C-alpha positions in Angstrom: 13.6 -25.7 -43.0 13.6 -29.6 -44.0 10.8 -31.4 -45.4 10.0 -34.8 -43.6 10.1 -38.0 -45.5 6.4 -38.3 -45.5 5.9 -34.8 -47.0 8.5 -35.6 -49.8 6.5 -38.7 -50.7 3.2 -36.7 -50.8 4.9 -34.1 -53.2 6.4 -36.9 -55.5 2.8 -38.6 -55.5 1.0 -35.5 -56.5 3.7 -34.8 -59.3 3.4 -38.3 -60.5 -0.5 -38.1 -60.6 -0.1 -34.8 -62.6 2.1 -36.3 -65.1 -0.1 -39.3 -65.5 -3.2 -37.3 -66.1 -1.3 -35.0 -68.6 -0.1 -38.2 -70.5 -3.6 -39.8 -70.5 -5.3 -36.5 -71.5 -2.8 -36.2 -74.6 -3.3 -39.8 -75.6 -7.1 -39.7 -75.4 -7.5 -36.4 -77.0 -4.8 -36.6 -79.6 -5.5 -34.8 -82.9 -7.3 -36.8 -85.6 -5.6 -37.6 -88.9 -7.0 -35.5 -91.8 -8.3 -37.8 -94.7 -6.0 -36.0 -97.0 -3.0 -37.4 -95.0 -4.2 -41.1 -94.8 -3.0 -43.6 -97.3 -5.5 -44.8 -100.0 -5.8 -48.5 -99.9 -8.0 -48.9 -103.2 -8.5 -46.6 -106.1 -10.9 -47.5 -108.8 -14.5 -47.4 -109.9 -17.6 -48.3 -107.7 -18.7 -51.4 -109.5 -15.4 -53.1 -109.3 -15.0 -52.2 -105.5 -18.6 -53.4 -104.8 -17.5 -56.8 -106.2 -14.4 -56.9 -104.0 -16.2 -55.9 -100.8 -19.0 -58.5 -101.3 -16.3 -61.1 -101.5 -14.8 -60.3 -98.3 -16.7 -57.7 -96.4 -14.8 -58.1 -93.0 -11.4 -57.6 -94.5 -12.5 -54.3 -95.8 -14.4 -52.9 -92.7 -11.7 -53.7 -90.1 -9.6 -50.8 -89.2 -9.4 -47.5 -90.8 -9.2 -48.1 -94.6 -9.4 -45.1 -97.0 -10.6 -45.7 -100.6 -11.0 -43.3 -103.6 -13.8 -44.1 -106.1 -15.0 -42.9 -109.2 -18.8 -43.1 -109.9 -22.0 -41.4 -110.8 -24.0 -39.4 -108.2 -27.3 -41.0 -107.9 -28.6 -39.1 -104.8 -27.4 -36.2 -102.5 -28.5 -34.6 -99.4 -27.1 -31.9 -96.9 -24.6 -34.2 -95.4 -23.6 -36.5 -98.1 -23.8 -38.2 -101.6 -24.7 -41.5 -103.0 -22.8 -43.1 -105.9 -24.3 -45.8 -108.2 -27.1 -46.3 -105.7 -25.1 -48.4 -103.3 -22.3 -46.3 -101.8 -23.0 -43.4 -99.4 -20.2 -40.8 -98.7 -20.9 -38.8 -95.6 -19.0 -35.5 -96.5 -16.4 -33.9 -94.3 -17.7 -30.9 -92.2 -17.8 -27.8 -94.3 -18.2 -29.5 -97.8 -21.1 -28.2 -99.8 -23.3 -30.2 -102.1 -25.0 -27.2 -103.9 -22.8 -27.5 -107.1 -23.1 -31.5 -107.3 -25.9 -32.8 -109.6 -27.1 -36.2 -110.0 -25.8 -38.2 -113.1 -22.5 -36.2 -112.8 -19.3 -38.2 -112.7 -17.1 -37.6 -109.5 -14.0 -38.8 -107.9 -14.4 -38.9 -104.1 -12.1 -40.3 -101.2 -13.4 -41.6 -97.8 -13.0 -43.9 -94.8 -14.9 -46.9 -94.8 -17.2 -47.2 -91.7 -19.3 -50.1 -92.6 -21.1 -52.5 -95.0 -24.7 -53.7 -94.9 -24.8 -57.1 -96.3 -28.7 -57.2 -96.4 -29.1 -53.9 -98.3 -25.7 -54.2 -100.0 -24.7 -50.7 -99.3 -21.2 -49.3 -98.2 -21.0 -46.4 -95.9 -18.1 -44.1 -95.7 -17.3 -41.1 -93.7 -14.9 -37.9 -93.9 -15.3 -37.8 -97.5 -13.6 -35.2 -99.7 -14.2 -34.5 -103.4 -11.1 -35.2 -105.3 -12.4 -34.1 -108.8 -16.0 -32.9 -109.8 
């Protein structure tokens, strides 16, 4: 039993479409990089970093930049904490804030998602607590 040329082309087309769909799916739904595995581009305290970001906010907010800051907790809620009243860290899923208290010094690592020039507030997500 011999397949016609047309049948062979249809089979190759279907196989090509399936392979293309698999490649697109794997590209679109690739695993996210864990914050622990991302390179830290800045380590320091909150006051120094706020000075740096005010000088050139676009340089810090373009791309995925991870920073590690030391500061005092000034506010907390179920999803995150604020350091020195101007940096908000949205904590990684599953991170509890029960044992954190206001006024406590903390080291925290997170990915920059934006800076509000008007309020002078920096926002980060995927934050993990390095040292309490």
